[in-house]
FIKOLZA-1660 file (N, C-alpha, C; in steps of 0.1 Angstrom, whole numbers, plus 5000, padded with zeros to 4 digits):
% residues 241
   i   px   py   pz ch aa at
   1 2392 1011 8861  A  X  N
   1 2390 1003 8849  A  X CA
   1 2385 0990 8852  A  X  C
   2 2376 0985 8844  A  X  N
   2 2370 0971 8846  A  X CA
   2 2375 0962 8834  A  X  C
   3 2380 0951 8837  A  X  N
   3 2384 0941 8827  A  X CA
   3 2375 0929 8828  A  X  C
   4 2369 0925 8817  A  X  N
   4 2361 0913 8817  A  X CA
   4 2366 0903 8807  A  X  C
   5 2369 0891 8812  A  X  N
   5 2374 0880 8803  A  X CA
   5 2363 0870 8801  A  X  C
   6 2359 0868 8789  A  X  N
   6 2349 0859 8785  A  X CA
   6 2355 0846 8779  A  X  C
   7 2353 0835 8785  A  X  N
   7 2358 0823 8779  A  X CA
   7 2348 0819 8767  A  X  C
   8 2354 0813 8757  A  X  N
   8 2345 0810 8745  A  X CA
   8 2335 0800 8749  A  X  C
   9 2325 0798 8740  A  X  N
   9 2314 0789 8743  A  X CA
   9 2319 0774 8742  A  X  C
  10 2310 0765 8745  A  X  N
  10 2313 0751 8745  A  X CA
  10 2320 0747 8732  A  X  C
  11 2333 0742 8733  A  X  N
  11 2341 0742 8721  A  X CA
  11 2339 0729 8712  A  X  C
  12 2341 0732 8699  A  X  N
  12 2343 0721 8689  A  X CA
  12 2357 0723 8686  A  X  C
  13 2366 0716 8693  A  X  N
  13 2381 0718 8691  A  X CA
  13 2385 0713 8677  A  X  C
  14 2379 0702 8672  A  X  N
  14 2383 0697 8660  A  X CA
  14 2382 0707 8648  A  X  C
  15 2371 0715 8649  A  X  N
  15 2369 0725 8639  A  X CA
  15 2372 0739 8643  A  X  C
  16 2378 0741 8655  A  X  N
  16 2381 0754 8661  A  X CA
  16 2369 0763 8660  A  X  C
  17 2358 0758 8665  A  X  N
  17 2346 0766 8665  A  X CA
  17 2338 0763 8678  A  X  C
  18 2325 0765 8679  A  X  N
  18 2317 0762 8690  A  X CA
  18 2306 0752 8686  A  X  C
  19 2301 0744 8696  A  X  N
  19 2291 0735 8693  A  X CA
  19 2277 0742 8693  A  X  C
  20 2267 0734 8690  A  X  N
  20 2253 0740 8690  A  X CA
  20 2250 0745 8704  A  X  C
  21 2255 0737 8715  A  X  N
  21 2253 0742 8728  A  X CA
  21 2261 0755 8730  A  X  C
  22 2273 0756 8725  A  X  N
  22 2281 0768 8726  A  X CA
  22 2275 0780 8720  A  X  C
  23 2267 0778 8709  A  X  N
  23 2260 0789 8703  A  X CA
  23 2249 0794 8712  A  X  C
  24 2242 0785 8719  A  X  N
  24 2232 0790 8728  A  X CA
  24 2239 0798 8739  A  X  C
  25 2250 0793 8744  A  X  N
  25 2257 0800 8755  A  X CA
  25 2262 0813 8750  A  X  C
  26 2267 0814 8738  A  X  N
  26 2272 0827 8732  A  X CA
  26 2260 0837 8731  A  X  C
  27 2248 0832 8728  A  X  N
  27 2237 0841 8727  A  X CA
  27 2233 0846 8741  A  X  C
  28 2234 0838 8751  A  X  N
  28 2231 0842 8764  A  X CA
  28 2241 0852 8770  A  X  C
  29 2254 0849 8767  A  X  N
  29 2264 0859 8773  A  X CA
  29 2263 0872 8765  A  X  C
  30 2258 0872 8753  A  X  N
  30 2256 0884 8745  A  X CA
  30 2245 0893 8752  A  X  C
  31 2234 0886 8756  A  X  N
  31 2224 0893 8763  A  X CA
  31 2229 0899 8776  A  X  C
  32 2238 0892 8783  A  X  N
  32 2244 0896 8795  A  X CA
  32 2252 0909 8793  A  X  C
  33 2259 0910 8782  A  X  N
  33 2268 0921 8780  A  X CA
  33 2261 0933 8773  A  X  C
  34 2250 0931 8768  A  X  N
  34 2243 0941 8760  A  X CA
  34 2241 0954 8766  A  X  C
  35 2238 0954 8779  A  X  N
  35 2235 0967 8786  A  X CA
  35 2247 0974 8792  A  X  C
  36 2259 0968 8791  A  X  N
  36 2271 0974 8796  A  X CA
  36 2277 0984 8787  A  X  C
  37 2283 0994 8793  A  X  N
  37 2290 1005 8785  A  X CA
  37 2304 1000 8783  A  X  C
  38 2307 0994 8771  A  X  N
  38 2319 0988 8769  A  X CA
  38 2328 0997 8760  A  X  C
  39 2340 1000 8764  A  X  N
  39 2349 1009 8756  A  X CA
  39 2354 1002 8744  A  X  C
  40 2360 0990 8746  A  X  N
  40 2366 0982 8735  A  X CA
  40 2364 0967 8737  A  X  C
  41 2363 0960 8726  A  X  N
  41 2363 0945 8726  A  X CA
  41 2376 0940 8720  A  X  C
  42 2381 0930 8726  A  X  N
  42 2393 0923 8721  A  X CA
  42 2391 0908 8720  A  X  C
  43 2397 0902 8710  A  X  N
  43 2394 0887 8708  A  X CA
  43 2407 0880 8705  A  X  C
  44 2407 0867 8709  A  X  N
  44 2418 0858 8705  A  X CA
  44 2416 0856 8690  A  X  C
  45 2427 0852 8683  A  X  N
  45 2425 0849 8669  A  X CA
  45 2419 0835 8666  A  X  C
  46 2417 0827 8676  A  X  N
  46 2412 0813 8674  A  X CA
  46 2397 0814 8672  A  X  C
  47 2392 0805 8663  A  X  N
  47 2378 0805 8658  A  X CA
  47 2368 0804 8670  A  X  C
  48 2371 0796 8680  A  X  N
  48 2361 0794 8690  A  X CA
  48 2358 0806 8698  A  X  C
  49 2368 0815 8700  A  X  N
  49 2367 0828 8707  A  X CA
  49 2360 0838 8698  A  X  C
  50 2364 0838 8685  A  X  N
  50 2358 0848 8676  A  X CA
  50 2344 0845 8673  A  X  C
  51 2340 0832 8672  A  X  N
  51 2326 0828 8669  A  X CA
  51 2318 0832 8681  A  X  C
  52 2323 0830 8693  A  X  N
  52 2316 0834 8705  A  X CA
  52 2313 0849 8705  A  X  C
  53 2324 0856 8702  A  X  N
  53 2323 0871 8702  A  X CA
  53 2313 0876 8692  A  X  C
  54 2311 0869 8681  A  X  N
  54 2302 0874 8670  A  X CA
  54 2288 0877 8675  A  X  C
  55 2283 0869 8685  A  X  N
  55 2269 0871 8689  A  X CA
  55 2268 0884 8697  A  X  C
  56 2278 0888 8705  A  X  N
  56 2277 0901 8712  A  X CA
  56 2279 0912 8702  A  X  C
  57 2289 0911 8693  A  X  N
  57 2293 0922 8684  A  X CA
  57 2282 0925 8675  A  X  C
  58 2275 0915 8669  A  X  N
  58 2264 0917 8660  A  X CA
  58 2253 0924 8666  A  X  C
  59 2250 0921 8679  A  X  N
  59 2239 0927 8686  A  X CA
  59 2242 0942 8689  A  X  C
  60 2254 0945 8691  A  X  N
  60 2258 0958 8695  A  X CA
  60 2263 0967 8683  A  X  C
  61 2265 0961 8672  A  X  N
  61 2270 0968 8660  A  X CA
  61 2284 0972 8662  A  X  C
  62 2292 0963 8668  A  X  N
  62 2306 0966 8672  A  X CA
  62 2315 0957 8665  A  X  C
  63 2328 0959 8666  A  X  N
  63 2339 0951 8661  A  X CA
  63 2349 0948 8673  A  X  C
  64 2356 0937 8672  A  X  N
  64 2366 0934 8682  A  X CA
  64 2380 0935 8675  A  X  C
  65 2390 0940 8682  A  X  N
  65 2403 0939 8677  A  X CA
  65 2409 0925 8680  A  X  C
  66 2415 0919 8671  A  X  N
  66 2421 0905 8673  A  X CA
  66 2435 0907 8678  A  X  C
  67 2438 0901 8689  A  X  N
  67 2451 0902 8695  A  X CA
  67 2458 0888 8695  A  X  C
  68 2469 0886 8688  A  X  N
  68 2475 0873 8687  A  X CA
  68 2479 0867 8701  A  X  C
  69 2483 0876 8710  A  X  N
  69 2487 0872 8723  A  X CA
  69 2476 0866 8732  A  X  C
  70 2463 0868 8727  A  X  N
  70 2452 0862 8735  A  X CA
  70 2449 0848 8731  A  X  C
  71 2457 0843 8721  A  X  N
  71 2455 0829 8717  A  X CA
  71 2458 0820 8729  A  X  C
  72 2451 0808 8730  A  X  N
  72 2452 0799 8741  A  X CA
  72 2467 0796 8744  A  X  C
  73 2470 0795 8757  A  X  N
  73 2483 0792 8762  A  X CA
  73 2486 0777 8762  A  X  C
  74 2490 0772 8751  A  X  N
  74 2493 0758 8749  A  X CA
  74 2508 0756 8745  A  X  C
  75 2516 0751 8754  A  X  N
  75 2530 0748 8751  A  X CA
  75 2534 0736 8758  A  X  C
  76 2540 0727 8751  A  X  N
  76 2543 0713 8756  A  X CA
  76 2554 0714 8767  A  X  C
  77 2551 0706 8777  A  X  N
  77 2561 0704 8788  A  X CA
  77 2563 0689 8790  A  X  C
  78 2575 0685 8793  A  X  N
  78 2578 0671 8796  A  X CA
  78 2580 0670 8811  A  X  C
  79 2572 0662 8817  A  X  N
  79 2572 0661 8832  A  X CA
  79 2583 0651 8836  A  X  C
  80 2587 0651 8849  A  X  N
  80 2597 0642 8853  A  X CA
  80 2594 0627 8851  A  X  C
  81 2582 0623 8849  A  X  N
  81 2578 0609 8847  A  X CA
  81 2578 0606 8832  A  X  C
  82 2582 0616 8824  A  X  N
  82 2583 0614 8809  A  X CA
  82 2570 0617 8802  A  X  C
  83 2559 0620 8810  A  X  N
  83 2546 0623 8803  A  X CA
  83 2547 0637 8798  A  X  C
  84 2541 0639 8786  A  X  N
  84 2541 0652 8779  A  X CA
  84 2527 0658 8780  A  X  C
  85 2526 0671 8783  A  X  N
  85 2514 0677 8783  A  X CA
  85 2515 0691 8778  A  X  C
  86 2504 0697 8773  A  X  N
  86 2504 0710 8767  A  X CA
  86 2497 0721 8774  A  X  C
  87 2492 0718 8786  A  X  N
  87 2484 0728 8793  A  X CA
  87 2489 0730 8807  A  X  C
  88 2489 0742 8812  A  X  N
  88 2494 0745 8825  A  X CA
  88 2483 0741 8836  A  X  C
  89 2471 0737 8831  A  X  N
  89 2461 0733 8841  A  X CA
  89 2459 0718 8842  A  X  C
  90 2469 0711 8836  A  X  N
  90 2467 0696 8835  A  X CA
  90 2477 0689 8844  A  X  C
  91 2484 0695 8853  A  X  N
  91 2493 0689 8862  A  X CA
  91 2486 0679 8871  A  X  C
  92 2492 0667 8874  A  X  N
  92 2486 0659 8884  A  X CA
  92 2490 0665 8898  A  X  C
  93 2481 0664 8908  A  X  N
  93 2483 0671 8921  A  X CA
  93 2497 0669 8927  A  X  C
  94 2502 0656 8925  A  X  N
  94 2514 0653 8932  A  X CA
  94 2526 0662 8927  A  X  C
  95 2525 0667 8915  A  X  N
  95 2536 0675 8909  A  X CA
  95 2537 0688 8916  A  X  C
  96 2525 0696 8915  A  X  N
  96 2526 0709 8920  A  X CA
  96 2525 0710 8935  A  X  C
  97 2519 0700 8942  A  X  N
  97 2518 0700 8956  A  X CA
  97 2531 0697 8963  A  X  C
  98 2540 0690 8956  A  X  N
  98 2553 0686 8962  A  X CA
  98 2564 0696 8960  A  X  C
  99 2562 0705 8951  A  X  N
  99 2573 0715 8948  A  X CA
  99 2568 0729 8952  A  X  C
 100 2575 0734 8962  A  X  N
 100 2571 0747 8968  A  X CA
 100 2574 0759 8958  A  X  C
 101 2582 0756 8947  A  X  N
 101 2584 0766 8938  A  X CA
 101 2572 0770 8930  A  X  C
 102 2562 0762 8930  A  X  N
 102 2549 0765 8923  A  X CA
 102 2542 0776 8931  A  X  C
 103 2545 0779 8943  A  X  N
 103 2538 0788 8952  A  X CA
 103 2542 0802 8950  A  X  C
 104 2553 0805 8943  A  X  N
 104 2557 0819 8941  A  X CA
 104 2561 0822 8927  A  X  C
 105 2557 0833 8922  A  X  N
 105 2560 0837 8908  A  X CA
 105 2575 0839 8907  A  X  C
 106 2582 0842 8918  A  X  N
 106 2597 0844 8917  A  X CA
 106 2604 0831 8915  A  X  C
 107 2598 0820 8918  A  X  N
 107 2605 0807 8916  A  X CA
 107 2598 0798 8906  A  X  C
 108 2586 0801 8902  A  X  N
 108 2579 0792 8893  A  X CA
 108 2587 0789 8881  A  X  C
 109 2593 0798 8875  A  X  N
 109 2600 0796 8862  A  X CA
 109 2613 0789 8864  A  X  C
 110 2617 0787 8876  A  X  N
 110 2630 0779 8879  A  X CA
 110 2627 0764 8880  A  X  C
 111 2615 0760 8880  A  X  N
 111 2612 0746 8880  A  X CA
 111 2618 0740 8867  A  X  C
 112 2626 0729 8868  A  X  N
 112 2633 0725 8856  A  X CA
 112 2625 0722 8843  A  X  C
 113 2614 0715 8844  A  X  N
 113 2606 0712 8832  A  X CA
 113 2598 0724 8827  A  X  C
 114 2596 0734 8836  A  X  N
 114 2590 0747 8832  A  X CA
 114 2601 0755 8824  A  X  C
 115 2613 0755 8830  A  X  N
 115 2624 0763 8824  A  X CA
 115 2628 0757 8810  A  X  C
 116 2629 0744 8810  A  X  N
 116 2633 0737 8797  A  X CA
 116 2623 0739 8786  A  X  C
 117 2611 0740 8789  A  X  N
 117 2600 0742 8779  A  X CA
 117 2599 0756 8774  A  X  C
 118 2607 0765 8780  A  X  N
 118 2607 0779 8776  A  X CA
 118 2594 0787 8779  A  X  C
 119 2587 0782 8790  A  X  N
 119 2574 0788 8794  A  X CA
 119 2575 0803 8797  A  X  C
 120 2587 0807 8803  A  X  N
 120 2588 0821 8806  A  X CA
 120 2588 0830 8794  A  X  C
 121 2594 0825 8783  A  X  N
 121 2594 0832 8770  A  X CA
 121 2579 0834 8765  A  X  C
 122 2572 0824 8766  A  X  N
 122 2558 0824 8761  A  X CA
 122 2549 0833 8770  A  X  C
 123 2552 0832 8783  A  X  N
 123 2545 0840 8793  A  X CA
 123 2547 0855 8791  A  X  C
 124 2560 0858 8789  A  X  N
 124 2564 0872 8787  A  X CA
 124 2557 0878 8774  A  X  C
 125 2555 0870 8764  A  X  N
 125 2549 0875 8752  A  X CA
 125 2534 0879 8755  A  X  C
 126 2528 0871 8763  A  X  N
 126 2514 0874 8767  A  X CA
 126 2514 0887 8775  A  X  C
 127 2522 0887 8785  A  X  N
 127 2523 0899 8794  A  X CA
 127 2527 0912 8786  A  X  C
 128 2536 0911 8777  A  X  N
 128 2541 0922 8770  A  X CA
 128 2529 0928 8761  A  X  C
 129 2522 0918 8755  A  X  N
 129 2510 0923 8747  A  X CA
 129 2500 0929 8755  A  X  C
 130 2497 0923 8767  A  X  N
 130 2487 0929 8775  A  X CA
 130 2491 0942 8781  A  X  C
 131 2503 0944 8785  A  X  N
 131 2508 0956 8791  A  X CA
 131 2508 0967 8780  A  X  C
 132 2512 0964 8768  A  X  N
 132 2511 0974 8757  A  X CA
 132 2497 0979 8755  A  X  C
 133 2488 0970 8756  A  X  N
 133 2474 0974 8755  A  X CA
 133 2469 0983 8766  A  X  C
 134 2473 0979 8778  A  X  N
 134 2470 0987 8790  A  X CA
 134 2476 1001 8790  A  X  C
 135 2488 1002 8784  A  X  N
 135 2494 1015 8783  A  X CA
 135 2486 1024 8774  A  X  C
 136 2480 1018 8763  A  X  N
 136 2472 1026 8754  A  X CA
 136 2459 1031 8761  A  X  C
 137 2455 1024 8772  A  X  N
 137 2444 1028 8779  A  X CA
 137 2447 1036 8792  A  X  C
 138 2460 1040 8793  A  X  N
 138 2464 1049 8804  A  X CA
 138 2470 1043 8816  A  X  C
 139 2473 1030 8816  A  X  N
 139 2479 1023 8827  A  X CA
 139 2492 1017 8823  A  X  C
 140 2503 1021 8830  A  X  N
 140 2517 1017 8826  A  X CA
 140 2523 1009 8837  A  X  C
 141 2527 0996 8833  A  X  N
 141 2532 0987 8843  A  X CA
 141 2546 0991 8848  A  X  C
 142 2548 0991 8861  A  X  N
 142 2561 0995 8866  A  X CA
 142 2562 0990 8881  A  X  C
 143 2573 0982 8884  A  X  N
 143 2575 0978 8898  A  X CA
 143 2564 0971 8905  A  X  C
 144 2557 0962 8897  A  X  N
 144 2547 0954 8903  A  X CA
 144 2533 0960 8904  A  X  C
 145 2531 0971 8898  A  X  N
 145 2517 0977 8898  A  X CA
 145 2516 0986 8886  A  X  C
 146 2505 0992 8883  A  X  N
 146 2503 1001 8872  A  X CA
 146 2504 1016 8876  A  X  C
 147 2511 1024 8869  A  X  N
 147 2511 1038 8871  A  X CA
 147 2498 1043 8863  A  X  C
 148 2489 1049 8871  A  X  N
 148 2477 1054 8864  A  X CA
 148 2479 1068 8858  A  X  C
 149 2484 1068 8846  A  X  N
 149 2487 1081 8840  A  X CA
 149 2475 1087 8835  A  X  C
 150 2465 1079 8830  A  X  N
 150 2452 1085 8826  A  X CA
 150 2441 1076 8833  A  X  C
 151 2439 1077 8846  A  X  N
 151 2430 1068 8852  A  X CA
 151 2416 1070 8847  A  X  C
 152 2408 1059 8846  A  X  N
 152 2395 1060 8840  A  X CA
 152 2386 1048 8845  A  X  C
 153 2374 1048 8841  A  X  N
 153 2364 1038 8845  A  X CA
 153 2359 1030 8833  A  X  C
 154 2368 1029 8823  A  X  N
 154 2364 1022 8811  A  X CA
 154 2363 1007 8813  A  X  C
 155 2354 1001 8805  A  X  N
 155 2353 0986 8806  A  X CA
 155 2358 0980 8793  A  X  C
 156 2367 0971 8794  A  X  N
 156 2373 0963 8783  A  X CA
 156 2369 0949 8784  A  X  C
 157 2364 0943 8773  A  X  N
 157 2360 0929 8772  A  X CA
 157 2369 0921 8763  A  X  C
 158 2374 0910 8768  A  X  N
 158 2383 0901 8761  A  X CA
 158 2376 0887 8759  A  X  C
 159 2374 0883 8746  A  X  N
 159 2369 0870 8743  A  X CA
 159 2381 0861 8741  A  X  C
 160 2383 0852 8750  A  X  N
 160 2395 0844 8749  A  X CA
 160 2394 0830 8755  A  X  C
 161 2403 0826 8763  A  X  N
 161 2404 0812 8768  A  X CA
 161 2407 0811 8782  A  X  C
 162 2405 0799 8788  A  X  N
 162 2408 0797 8802  A  X CA
 162 2423 0799 8806  A  X  C
 163 2431 0792 8798  A  X  N
 163 2446 0792 8801  A  X CA
 163 2452 0806 8800  A  X  C
 164 2449 0813 8789  A  X  N
 164 2455 0826 8788  A  X CA
 164 2450 0836 8798  A  X  C
 165 2437 0834 8802  A  X  N
 165 2432 0843 8812  A  X CA
 165 2439 0841 8825  A  X  C
 166 2443 0829 8828  A  X  N
 166 2450 0826 8840  A  X CA
 166 2464 0832 8840  A  X  C
 167 2470 0832 8828  A  X  N
 167 2483 0838 8826  A  X CA
 167 2482 0853 8828  A  X  C
 168 2473 0860 8823  A  X  N
 168 2471 0874 8825  A  X CA
 168 2468 0877 8840  A  X  C
 169 2459 0869 8846  A  X  N
 169 2456 0871 8860  A  X CA
 169 2469 0869 8868  A  X  C
 170 2477 0859 8865  A  X  N
 170 2489 0857 8872  A  X CA
 170 2498 0869 8872  A  X  C
 171 2498 0876 8861  A  X  N
 171 2506 0889 8860  A  X CA
 171 2500 0900 8869  A  X  C
 172 2487 0901 8868  A  X  N
 172 2479 0912 8875  A  X CA
 172 2480 0909 8890  A  X  C
 173 2479 0897 8894  A  X  N
 173 2477 0894 8909  A  X CA
 173 2491 0889 8915  A  X  C
 174 2501 0887 8906  A  X  N
 174 2514 0883 8911  A  X CA
 174 2514 0870 8917  A  X  C
 175 2508 0860 8911  A  X  N
 175 2508 0846 8916  A  X CA
 175 2511 0837 8904  A  X  C
 176 2516 0825 8906  A  X  N
 176 2520 0816 8895  A  X CA
 176 2507 0812 8887  A  X  C
 177 2508 0811 8874  A  X  N
 177 2496 0807 8866  A  X CA
 177 2490 0794 8870  A  X  C
 178 2499 0784 8873  A  X  N
 178 2494 0771 8876  A  X CA
 178 2485 0770 8889  A  X  C
 179 2488 0779 8898  A  X  N
 179 2479 0779 8910  A  X CA
 179 2465 0783 8906  A  X  C
 180 2464 0793 8897  A  X  N
 180 2450 0797 8893  A  X CA
 180 2444 0786 8884  A  X  C
 181 2452 0780 8875  A  X  N
 181 2446 0771 8865  A  X CA
 181 2443 0757 8872  A  X  C
 182 2450 0754 8882  A  X  N
 182 2447 0741 8889  A  X CA
 182 2436 0742 8899  A  X  C
 183 2434 0754 8905  A  X  N
 183 2425 0755 8916  A  X CA
 183 2412 0763 8913  A  X  C
 184 2411 0769 8901  A  X  N
 184 2399 0776 8897  A  X CA
 184 2394 0770 8883  A  X  C
 185 2381 0772 8880  A  X  N
 185 2376 0768 8868  A  X CA
 185 2367 0778 8862  A  X  C
 186 2369 0781 8849  A  X  N
 186 2361 0790 8842  A  X CA
 186 2353 0782 8831  A  X  C
 187 2340 0780 8833  A  X  N
 187 2332 0773 8823  A  X CA
 187 2331 0781 8810  A  X  C
 188 2327 0774 8799  A  X  N
 188 2324 0781 8787  A  X CA
 188 2314 0793 8789  A  X  C
 189 2318 0804 8783  A  X  N
 189 2311 0817 8783  A  X CA
 189 2310 0823 8797  A  X  C
 190 2318 0818 8807  A  X  N
 190 2318 0824 8820  A  X CA
 190 2326 0837 8819  A  X  C
 191 2322 0846 8829  A  X  N
 191 2329 0860 8829  A  X CA
 191 2338 0860 8842  A  X  C
 192 2350 0865 8839  A  X  N
 192 2359 0867 8850  A  X CA
 192 2362 0882 8850  A  X  C
 193 2360 0889 8861  A  X  N
 193 2360 0904 8861  A  X CA
 193 2370 0909 8872  A  X  C
 194 2379 0918 8867  A  X  N
 194 2388 0925 8876  A  X CA
 194 2386 0940 8875  A  X  C
 195 2387 0947 8887  A  X  N
 195 2385 0961 8887  A  X CA
 195 2397 0968 8893  A  X  C
 196 2401 0979 8887  A  X  N
 196 2413 0986 8893  A  X CA
 196 2409 0993 8906  A  X  C
 197 2419 0995 8914  A  X  N
 197 2418 1003 8927  A  X CA
 197 2430 1012 8927  A  X  C
 198 2427 1025 8929  A  X  N
 198 2437 1035 8930  A  X CA
 198 2437 1041 8944  A  X  C
 199 2442 1033 8953  A  X  N
 199 2441 1038 8967  A  X CA
 199 2452 1048 8970  A  X  C
 200 2462 1048 8963  A  X  N
 200 2472 1059 8963  A  X CA
 200 2472 1066 8949  A  X  C
 201 2472 1079 8949  A  X  N
 201 2471 1086 8937  A  X CA
 201 2482 1082 8927  A  X  C
 202 2478 1078 8915  A  X  N
 202 2487 1074 8905  A  X CA
 202 2492 1060 8905  A  X  C
 203 2488 1052 8915  A  X  N
 203 2492 1038 8916  A  X CA
 203 2480 1029 8916  A  X  C
 204 2478 1021 8906  A  X  N
 204 2467 1012 8905  A  X CA
 204 2470 0997 8905  A  X  C
 205 2462 0990 8912  A  X  N
 205 2463 0975 8911  A  X CA
 205 2449 0970 8908  A  X  C
 206 2448 0957 8905  A  X  N
 206 2436 0951 8901  A  X CA
 206 2431 0940 8911  A  X  C
 207 2418 0940 8914  A  X  N
 207 2412 0930 8923  A  X CA
 207 2402 0922 8915  A  X  C
 208 2402 0909 8917  A  X  N
 208 2393 0900 8910  A  X CA
 208 2380 0900 8919  A  X  C
 209 2369 0905 8912  A  X  N
 209 2356 0906 8919  A  X CA
 209 2347 0894 8916  A  X  C
 210 2350 0886 8905  A  X  N
 210 2344 0874 8903  A  X CA
 210 2352 0866 8893  A  X  C
 211 2352 0853 8895  A  X  N
 211 2359 0843 8886  A  X CA
 211 2349 0833 8881  A  X  C
 212 2348 0832 8868  A  X  N
 212 2340 0822 8862  A  X CA
 212 2325 0823 8864  A  X  C
 213 2320 0835 8864  A  X  N
 213 2306 0838 8867  A  X CA
 213 2297 0832 8855  A  X  C
 214 2288 0824 8858  A  X  N
 214 2279 0818 8848  A  X CA
 214 2264 0821 8851  A  X  C
 215 2262 0832 8858  A  X  N
 215 2248 0834 8862  A  X CA
 215 2239 0836 8850  A  X  C
 216 2244 0841 8839  A  X  N
 216 2236 0843 8827  A  X CA
 216 2231 0829 8822  A  X  C
 217 2238 0818 8825  A  X  N
 217 2233 0805 8821  A  X CA
 217 2223 0800 8830  A  X  C
 218 2225 0802 8843  A  X  N
 218 2215 0797 8853  A  X CA
 218 2202 0805 8852  A  X  C
 219 2203 0817 8848  A  X  N
 219 2191 0826 8846  A  X CA
 219 2182 0820 8835  A  X  C
 220 2189 0813 8826  A  X  N
 220 2181 0807 8814  A  X CA
 220 2179 0792 8817  A  X  C
 221 2181 0787 8830  A  X  N
 221 2179 0773 8833  A  X CA
 221 2188 0764 8826  A  X  C
 222 2201 0768 8823  A  X  N
 222 2210 0760 8817  A  X CA
 222 2222 0757 8826  A  X  C
 223 2226 0745 8826  A  X  N
 223 2239 0741 8834  A  X CA
 223 2251 0745 8825  A  X  C
 224 2261 0750 8832  A  X  N
 224 2274 0753 8824  A  X CA
 224 2279 0740 8817  A  X  C
 225 2285 0742 8806  A  X  N
 225 2292 0731 8799  A  X CA
 225 2304 0725 8807  A  X  C
 226 2307 0713 8805  A  X  N
 226 2317 0706 8813  A  X CA
 226 2332 0709 8808  A  X  C
 227 2333 0714 8796  A  X  N
 227 2346 0715 8789  A  X CA
 227 2356 0722 8797  A  X  C
 228 2367 0715 8800  A  X  N
 228 2378 0720 8808  A  X CA
 228 2379 0714 8822  A  X  C
 229 2369 0707 8826  A  X  N
 229 2369 0700 8839  A  X CA
 229 2374 0686 8838  A  X  C
 230 2376 0679 8849  A  X  N
 230 2380 0665 8850  A  X CA
 230 2370 0657 8858  A  X  C
 231 2371 0644 8859  A  X  N
 231 2362 0635 8866  A  X CA
 231 2362 0639 8881  A  X  C
 232 2350 0639 8886  A  X  N
 232 2348 0642 8900  A  X CA
 232 2353 0631 8909  A  X  C
 233 2351 0619 8906  A  X  N
 233 2357 0608 8913  A  X CA
 233 2364 0599 8902  A  X  C
 234 2375 0592 8906  A  X  N
 234 2383 0585 8897  A  X CA
 234 2375 0574 8889  A  X  C
 235 2365 0568 8896  A  X  N
 235 2357 0557 8890  A  X CA
 235 2347 0562 8880  A  X  C
 236 2346 0575 8877  A  X  N
 236 2338 0580 8866  A  X CA
 236 2346 0578 8853  A  X  C
 237 2347 0566 8849  A  X  N
 237 2355 0563 8837  A  X CA
 237 2350 0568 8824  A  X  C
 238 2338 0573 8824  A  X  N
 238 2333 0578 8811  A  X CA
 238 2335 0594 8811  A  X  C
 239 2341 0599 8821  A  X  N
 239 2344 0613 8822  A  X CA
 239 2359 0616 8821  A  X  C
 240 2362 0627 8815  A  X  N
 240 2377 0630 8813  A  X CA
 240 2385 0629 8826  A  X  C
 241 2396 0621 8824  A  X  N
 241 2405 0619 8836  A  X CA
 241 2418 0628 8834  A  X  C
% end
């Protein structure tokens, strides 16, 4: 099985939509997906994901199932210095680098400000929704991997967000979501692809074959949008810090 996660186009957060640049990106990613044999499409309920999906769906004469658990993973956390943040990818390096509990999914949820914010509860809702969907497609989660009850080579496409993609990958790869969100970046309309491997009969795991692929943008001589990144050097005061 092949799972493709498409981040929405350049966002207009105020209107929960995509910008004019995002519309161009959505058109280009639609051309990228057009020749694929896609079993099902799924979408976040948020406008910026659904509007991005429309370009692909209209070209293919298809519809996407809207999944509430694909909504962006935004939940407020109060850090030890009193600062509040709502994204798992917005930690300052000193926080996650100094606490070894960030390095293991077994200890990640024991970090006091992660625990107090109820992040495990929100995480489990995403994972439960995803695993229920995977069961419908023949893969049943058990003991850290999937039992391939009906193994297949279907392709599923998810139009969603950077944060929730990291949460799902955290579950699939058994690593804490913050390690993915802090150390990887998925630009608008980038594709992140995971493919199942059934090296033992009936037991499947997933391997990430690409993260944040934007080759469809470069093929059209377009630079990926900046949304989601931070300043390259601190003195870039006109760039997000």
